[in-house]
C-alpha positions in Angstrom: 77.1 -64.1 71.9 76.2 -60.5 72.0 72.6 -59.7 71.4 72.2 -56.7 69.1 69.2 -54.5 69.3 68.0 -52.0 66.8 67.9 -51.9 63.0 70.5 -53.0 60.6 71.7 -50.6 57.9 69.9 -52.7 55.2 66.6 -52.5 57.1 67.0 -48.8 57.5 67.6 -48.3 53.8 64.6 -50.5 52.9 62.3 -48.6 55.3 63.4 -45.2 53.8 62.8 -46.5 50.3 59.3 -47.7 51.2 58.5 -44.4 52.9 59.8 -42.4 49.9 57.7 -44.4 47.4 54.6 -43.9 49.6 55.2 -40.2 50.0 55.8 -39.8 46.2 52.4 -41.4 45.6 50.7 -39.1 48.2 52.4 -36.0 46.7 51.4 -37.0 43.1 47.8 -37.6 44.2 47.6 -34.3 46.0 49.0 -32.4 42.9 46.6 -34.1 40.6 43.7 -33.3 43.0 44.7 -29.6 43.2 45.0 -29.4 39.4 41.5 -31.0 39.1 40.1 -28.5 41.6 41.6 -25.6 39.8 40.2 -26.8 36.4 36.7 -27.2 38.0 36.8 -23.8 39.5 37.9 -22.2 36.2 35.1 -24.0 34.3 32.6 -22.7 36.8 33.9 -19.2 36.5 33.8 -19.5 32.7 30.2 -20.7 32.8 29.3 -17.6 34.9 31.1 -15.3 32.5 29.3 -17.0 29.5 25.9 -16.4 31.2 26.9 -12.8 31.8 28.0 -12.3 28.2 24.7 -13.7 26.9 22.7 -11.4 29.3 24.8 -8.4 28.3 24.3 -9.2 24.6 20.5 -9.5 25.1 20.5 -6.2 27.0 22.5 -4.6 24.2 20.1 -6.0 21.6 17.0 -4.9 23.6 18.2 -1.3 24.0 17.2 -0.6 20.4 15.5 -4.0 19.8 13.9 -3.2 16.5 16.8 -1.4 14.9 19.6 -3.6 16.2 17.8 -6.9 15.2 17.1 -5.5 11.7 20.6 -4.1 11.4 22.1 -7.5 12.2 19.6 -9.3 9.9 20.3 -7.0 7.0 24.0 -6.0 7.3 25.6 -9.2 8.6 26.2 -12.6 7.3 26.8 -16.0 9.0 30.2 -16.1 10.7 30.2 -12.4 11.6 31.1 -11.5 15.2 28.2 -9.6 16.6 29.4 -9.0 20.1 32.6 -9.6 22.1 33.5 -9.3 25.8 36.7 -10.0 27.7 37.1 -10.4 31.4 40.7 -9.4 31.9 40.7 -10.5 35.6 39.5 -14.0 35.0 41.3 -14.2 31.6 38.2 -15.3 29.7 37.1 -14.0 26.3 33.6 -14.5 25.0 32.3 -13.9 21.5 28.8 -14.0 20.0 28.9 -15.1 16.4 26.0 -15.1 13.9 25.5 -18.8 13.0 22.3 -18.8 10.9 19.0 -17.0 10.0 15.8 -18.9 10.7 14.1 -19.7 8.4 16.7 -17.8 6.1 17.9 -14.3 5.4 15.8 -13.8 2.3 12.7 -13.0 4.3 12.1 -9.8 6.1 13.4 -9.5 9.7 9.9 -8.3 10.6 8.3 -11.5 9.3 6.6 -13.8 11.8 9.1 -16.4 13.1 12.2 -14.6 12.0 15.0 -15.6 14.4 18.8 -15.7 14.4 20.9 -18.6 15.8 24.0 -17.3 17.6 27.0 -19.2 18.7 28.6 -18.1 22.0 32.2 -19.0 22.2 34.2 -18.6 25.4 38.0 -19.1 25.6 39.8 -19.5 28.9 43.2 -18.0 28.2 44.8 -19.5 31.4 43.8 -23.1 30.7 43.8 -22.7 26.9 40.3 -24.3 26.6 37.3 -23.3 24.5 33.6 -23.9 25.1 30.6 -23.0 22.9 26.8 -23.2 22.9 24.0 -21.9 20.7 21.3 -19.4 21.5 18.3 -18.3 19.4 17.3 -14.7 19.3 13.9 -13.5 18.1 12.7 -10.0 17.5 10.5 -8.7 20.3 7.3 -7.3 19.1 
C-alpha cells in the first residue's frame, strides 16, 4: 500500500471553513469596537461643545447683565429659545431654552432670589443623538 501524506480535500475545506468563521468573528468584533470608539469620541466632543455653549451664553448674558436678564425675564416665556450655536465642523447644534422662572415670572427680575432655569439641548447631527441638561441663571448684583 501506498502511504499518502498531506491533507485530503475534505480536510482542506473544513479548515478553510473554520478559518473563515473565526475571521468573520474577528472582523465583526473589530467593526463593533471601532463604532463604539467613534461614538465615545463624538460624545466627548459634544460634551466639550455643550460646555463651550454654556460659557458663551453666560458671557453673552454678562455683557449687559442687568438689561439682558431683565429683557429675558420680561419679554420671553417658557419654551422660548434664548441662545443657539452651531459647530459646523463637528456637526453639533446647541440651543439654550428658557425652562422656568424661579420662583415665578410674576415677581420682579430684580427681586431677591429671582432666577431662570434654562435647558441646554445639544444635537449631534452625525450620530442623530440628542442630550440635554439644566442650568440655573441668576442676576448678578
